[in-house]
C-alpha positions, 0 to 999 in steps of 0.5 A, spaced: 851 254 067 853 246 065 857 243 060 852 237 058 857 233 056 861 232 062 856 235 067 861 240 070 860 247 071 862 251 065 867 256 067 870 263 064 872 262 057 880 262 056 884 263 050 891 260 050 896 263 045 902 259 044 902 251 045 909 249 047 910 244 052 907 249 057 902 252 053 899 245 052 899 244 059 895 250 061 890 249 055 889 241 057 888 243 065 883 249 063 879 244 059 879 239 064 877 244 069 871 246 065 873 252 062 871 253 054 878 254 051 880 257 045 887 256 042 892 259 037 899 257 035 903 259 029 904 251 027 896 249 028 897 242 028 900 243 035 892 244 037 890 237 034 890 233 041 887 239 044 881 239 039 879 232 041 878 234 048 874 240 046 878 246 045 876 250 039 882 252 034 882 259 032 884 261 025 887 267 027 890 271 033 884 276 032 879 270 032 883 267 038 883 274 042 875 275 041 873 268 043 875 270 051 875 275 056 882 273 058 888 270 054 894 267 057 900 268 053 905 263 053 910 265 048 918 265 047 919 272 050 916 279 049 918 281 042 915 274 040 909 276 044 909 283 040 910 280 033 904 275 034 899 280 038 900 286 034 897 284 028 890 282 032 889 290 032 882 292 035 881 285 037 886 287 043 881 292 046 877 290 052 881 284 053 886 282 058 892 279 057 896 274 062 903 274 060 907 268 062 913 269 057 920 269 060 924 276 060 926 281 064 923 286 069 924 292 064 921 288 059 915 287 063 914 294 065 914 296 057 909 291 056 904 294 060 905 301 056 904 297 050 898 293 052 895 300 055 896 303 048 891 298 045 886 298 051 888 292 053 888 290 061 895 286 063 898 282 068 905 279 068 907 272 070 911 267 071 910 259 072 914 256 077 913 249 076 914 244 070 909 242 065 906 236 068 905 240 075 900 245 072 894 244 075 896 242 082 893 246 087 900 247 090 904 249 084 906 256 084 904 261 079 907 268 080 903 275 078 905 282 078 901 288 075 894 291 076 891 288 082 884 289 079 886 285 073 889 279 078 883 280 083 878 279 077 881 273 074 884 270 080 879 264 080 881 262 073 888 263 075 887 258 081 885 253 076 892 252 074 895 252 081 897 257 087 896 264 084 901 269 088 900 276 087 907 280 088 905 287 088 903 292 083 910 293 080 909 289 073 916 287 073 916 283 080 914 276 077 919 276 072 924 278 077 922 273 082 923 268 077 930 270 075 932 270 082 929 263 084 932 260 077 938 263 079 938 260 086 936 253 082 942 253 078 947 255 083 944 249 088 944 244 082 951 246 080 953 246 087 950 239 088 953 236 081 960 239 083 960 236 090 957 229 087 963 230 082 968 231 088 966 225 092 965 221 085 973 222 084 973 217 089 968 212 086 963 214 091 956 213 087 952 219 086 946 215 089 950 214 096 952 221 096 945 224 094 942 221 100 946 224 105 947 231 101 939 232 099 936 228 105 940 230 111 944 236 109 940 240 105 934 240 109 937 240 116 943 244 116 943 249 110 935 250 109 934 251 117 940 256 117 938 260 112 930 260 114 933 262 121 938 267 119 934 271 113 932 276 117 939 278 119 940 279 111 935 285 111 938 288 118 945 287 115 947 283 121 952 278 121 955 276 127 961 272 127 961 268 134 960 261 131 964 262 125 967 268 121 969 270 114 976 268 115 974 261 117 970 260 111 975 263 107 980 257 110 975 252 108 974 254 101 981 254 100 981 247 102 975 245 098 979 248 092 986 245 093 982 238 094 978 239 087 985 240 084 988 234 088 982 230 085 982 232 078 976 235 079 974 242 075 976 247 080 973 254 077 967 254 082 970 253 088 975 258 086 970 263 084 967 262 091 973 263 094 974 270 091 967 272 093 969 271 100 976 274 099 972 281 097 968 281 103 974 280 107 977 286 103 971 290 105 972 289 112 968 283 113 973 278 116 970 278 123 963 277 120 959 270 118 959 268 111 952 271 110 956 277 109 957 276 102 950 278 101 953 285 101 958 283 096 952 281 091 948 287 093 953 292 090 951 294 083 958 296 081 965 296 084 971 300 082 977 295 082 
């Protein structure tokens, strides 16, 4: 079947619920790749630009869900999803929901039961790129939950980017998302703090970024972590090339330098405290990756 207006293959119909910046990017990409696309948003005017590109604007959520076998939900959170979709009633029956909201693993698992109670298929997901990169074949989208649902709609999901299926536990996608964002913010804060530290001597951020991001991160840090990731699984932290005690000494120097230069010092103080905890746990002779064991502790008696 072909779209006569564009001579492009007519792909599976898709509904997009929620037209924030990400929802708009998802809908635009689906339209560009030849998917008949129905959209719904609580503020209908958000869809005006999409209508000119061939989208259909549903008057109600029930109409939107009825228009396609699969609906991509891109709302604020799970509670918003329930509030928006519950009024659709029987329109959920037999449909597949691909939820790209943000939340926690527990909320994702609860959502599966909610969808099952309404006879709807369900797949939880997370978008790992900003809106402008939606549609790039290298842009990663994470999915977890029913493999049957994933396999049945993989071709449609691949329209948006690189679909990565993580497993049958529906909480895995949002768990990965939280973990990767945790790393992003920690890395970003590390770079910003380090830039502020050299900036205390009037070093331009551009000059420091060239060394920090173009050499240090990929050559030293990234290579080290990739090489030693297997040791994290084994709990093996040999200290021949540097011990936790040595790293604590470095963290002490970083903290003192921040104080001396008048730069915010809470971040290095926190890192120093984590190293001190690892040493108190008997890991002073192991390398710095042994702080992984501190992070894995769910609780600790002071």
